[in-house]
C-alpha positions, -999 to +999 in steps of 0.1 A: -021-807+738-032-770+735-067-761+746-092-765+717-102-730+704-139-721+696-146-720+659-169-698+638-178-701+602-174-671+580-212-667+578-215-669+616-187-643+618-204-619+594-238-624+611-222-616+644-207-584+629-241-575+614-258-579+648-231-559+664-235-531+639-272-531+643-268-529+680-244-499+677-264-482+649-300-491+655-312-459+637-302-439+607-273-414+611-261-384+592-228-390+573-205-365+555-187-379+525-175-372+490-188-391+460-160-409+442-182-432+420-218-428+409-239-452+388-276-460+381-289-492+367-320-500+346-341-507+377-335-471+388-313-480+418-283-457+424-250-471+436-223-449+450-188-451+464-182-427+492-148-416+504-132-392+529-098-375+522-072-364+547-076-327+555-053-306+532-044-335+509-059-359+484-051-390+505-082-412+510-085-423+546-120-440+545-142-456+519-177-472+518-203-484+494-237-468+494-270-472+476-302-453+471-331-476+462-351-465+432-383-454+450-361-431+472-338-420+443-368-408+423-376-383+450-341-374+462-325-367+428-348-339+416-350-325+451-312-322+454-307-308+419-334-282+420-321-271+454-284-269+445-285-264+408-260-292+407-263-328+396-254-357+419-220-365+405-184-375+413-165-350+433-195-336+453-194-335+490-227-345+505-245-348+538-267-379+538-290-397+562-283-434+560-287-466+578-256-487+583-262-521+569-240-552+569-248-581+547-232-615+552-225-618+514-220-581+503-204-566+533-208-531+548-229-505+529-249-474+536-285-472+526-292-435+519-326-424+528-323-386+527-298-358+516-293-323+528-288-300+498-278-269+518-247-287+530-236-293+494-244-258+484-223-245+513-195-268+505-195-259+469-194-222+478-166-228+503-146-247+477-153-221+451-140-194+475-110-214+484-100-216+447-106-178+443-084-171+474-057-194+462-055-177+428-054-143+445-027-154+469-007-167+440-009-133+424-024-146+392-061-138+395-060-106+374-032-115+350-053-122+319-074-091+325-042-070+324-034-080+288-041-054+261-071-064+239-060-065+202-073-038+180-081-062+152-092-095+168-096-116+137-076-148+144-096-166+170-088-199+188-121-215+200-124-240+229-158-257+226-176-288+216-181-290+178-217-302+183-225-274+208-253-251+197-234-222+212-204-229+189-227-227+158-243-195+170-209-180+176-196-188+141-228-176+124-227-143+142-191-137+131-197-148+096-228-127+090-217-094+106-231-064+089-198-046+082-184-077+064-154-080+087-133-111+080-125-135+109-104-166+110-117-190+137-100-223+145-118-249+168-099-268+195-124-295+205-131-300+242-158-315+264-178-287+280-196-308+306-190-339+326-160-353+344-137-349+313-142-311+312-111-302+332-088-325+313-101-317+278-102-279+283-067-277+298-055-299+269-070-275+244-052-246+261-019-265+259-025-271+221-033-234+215-002-223+234+021-242+210+009-217+183-004-188+203+015-163+181-009-172+153-039-160+172-052-127+185-074-142+213-090-173+227-127-178+234-141-205+255-178-210+248-207-235+255-244-236+248-272-235+274-272-260+302-280-266+338-263-250+368-248-284+375-230-284+342-218-248+348-201-259+380-175-278+360-159-244+353-154-237+390-121-254+386-087-244+397-067-259+368-089-244+341-087-210+359-049-212+363-044-220+326-064-189+317-044-166+341-012-179+326-022-175+290-002-149+269-032-136+249-067-125+261-093-152+269-130-144+264-155-166+282-191-172+271-202-200+294-222-182+321-258-177+328-277-145+337-273-149+374-241-169+381-204-164+373-180-193+374-143-189+384-136-192+347-157-161+341-139-143+369-104-148+357-111-144+320-101-111+303-137-105+294-168-126+304-201-125+286-233-144+291-236-163+258-215-173+228-235-148+207-226-120+231-189-129+228-192-127+190-209-093+192-182-081+215-155-091+191-174-075+162-179-043+182-142-042+189-135-044+152-161-016+146-145+006+172-111+002+155-126+008+120-143+040+133-110+051+148-092+045+115-119+065+097-114+093+122-076+092+117-081+092+079-104+122+081-080+140+104-051+132+081-070+145+051-080+177+069-044+182+081-031+177+046-057+200+031-048+227+057-011+224+048-019+225+011-041+256+015-014+274+036+012+264+011-010+275-018-015+309-002+022+313+005+031+302-030+006+327-045+022+354-024+056+344-036+045+342-072+029+377-071+060+392-055+082+374-081+061+386-110+063+422-097+100+420-093+104+402-127+084+428-145+105+456-129+137+439-138+125+431-174+115+467-180+147+480-165+169+457-185+148+463-216+154+501-213+191+494-208+193+471-238+174+496-259+199+523-250+229+500-256+215+488-289+209+523-301+244+533-291+258+503-308+238+510-340+251+545-341+287+534-336+282+508-364+269+535-387+300+555-381+324+526-383+309+506-412+315+531-440+352+534-430+355+496-428+338+492-462+361+517-478+392+501-464+380+467-476+374+480-511+408+497-511+425+465-500+407+445-527+416+470-554+453+470-542+454+432-542+440+429-577+463+457-590+494+441-575+485+407-590+480+422-625+512+442-623+532+412-612+517+392-641+527+419-667+562+421-652+567+384-653+555+382-689+580+409-699+608+391-682+598+359-699+598+376-733+633+390-727+645+356-716+631+340-747+650+364-769+683+360-750+682+322-744+694+299-771+670+276-788+681+247-765+664+263-736+632+273-754+617+241-743+624+249-707+610+283-712+579+270-727+574+247-698+579+276-674+555+296-695+529+269-692+534+268-654+531+305-653+499+305-673+486+278-649+495+300-619+479+330-636+447+312-641+449+298-605+455+333-591+427+347-610+405+317-600+414+323-564+407+360-564+378+371-541+357+381-571+360+347-587+353+329-555+321+349-550+310+342-585+311+305-578+285+309-550+309+313-521+308+341-496+333+359-474+325+368-438+342+397-420+341+407-383+356+440-372+372+443-406+389+409-405+382+378-425+365+352-404+384+319-407+371+300-377+339+299-356+360+310-326+367+344-343+332+356-335+310+356-305+272+354-300+256+388-306+285+400-329+276+420-360+292+405-390+294+413-428+289+387-454+301+394-490+284+378-520+289+382-557+263+409-561+264+426-527+269+425-490+248+414-460+250+427-425+238+404-397+240+396-360+252+362-347+223+346-327+238+312-319+271+294-326 
């Protein structure tokens, strides 16, 4: 039978461990750790979970519970926050003085009795600088600053809390600008303090990116707050999203003295949301003034061209008028000479033409009468010679002859003129068609009681 082993109850074991720990750690010690959980209860006691991560990674290699009793917490909390400008919260690295305690029921814990703010300040500064160095080494630190600021920044994507006073100030400043510029802001809600800040802000950037062509710029703004709240924007992921964004990002989250990493990587950083709004309005004003300048320059340029053209045109008109007057006078003299010569020629030619026309009319009329007399004599001779049987035929011929006689007489120029018609002659020839004369021709029109000489003005 095996040798009987010594036995301990669990309580005895835990008490033994407790006594051993008290022997090893009789006094309080300084411990470096990161806060991974932080709570306070109604009694004012503070309960924490402390961890340590492997260097260069996020792997947790140690974990312990800790507490700060209410009478100590009431002193340490304001002391730490006033010294660091940072609230005790998850993610902070702290240096605390604590006693190592082991309770038979609750196990190992650290009872924090003091805290060294300067360690946390130094760690925060170190971590801040590490993030800055990382962004610089990745070649993205200045990317958003290199984007061209839009000349008309009217379509604005806003990352902020809807209830934040800074958001209301920003909207009022844009809406009530003195020049009456129109802006089109769209809010993308995000938590601007607390542990959800990183997640909600980066999510808002992702939402804007899906429609970034519809915006001219992004503004990330928050109202007043403590230095502790400001530290949430010393964040690598928020800063990296800003550096990668395709349109300018304006930040209005800072205080008078401090700049977060978000401020450093933004295209433009201003102290307050109101200052951001004023910056946007002033950019619009600058563009408006430039447009006014271009408008004035264009008007002056156009006026100069018009004045020069007017002067040149007046010079051309004066020269044209002088040349025209000379040509008109010269042509007028030529026309006067030609007209006088033409009139003289007409005076010589017209009497001869008139005499020939009268002679032709007389000959025509005489020939017609002679032929009529001759035909009548022949008819009388035929009547006497022809037998009675042909008298009827002769009478018929006589009737036709009388008809022709009347027709000939009716068609004579004198009879035609008596009926209101006229005869027109050009160069002694009867005008039968409009193509027989030309514009400017001198024509003669014969009427029943006289003749008219005229010039053809228009065909």
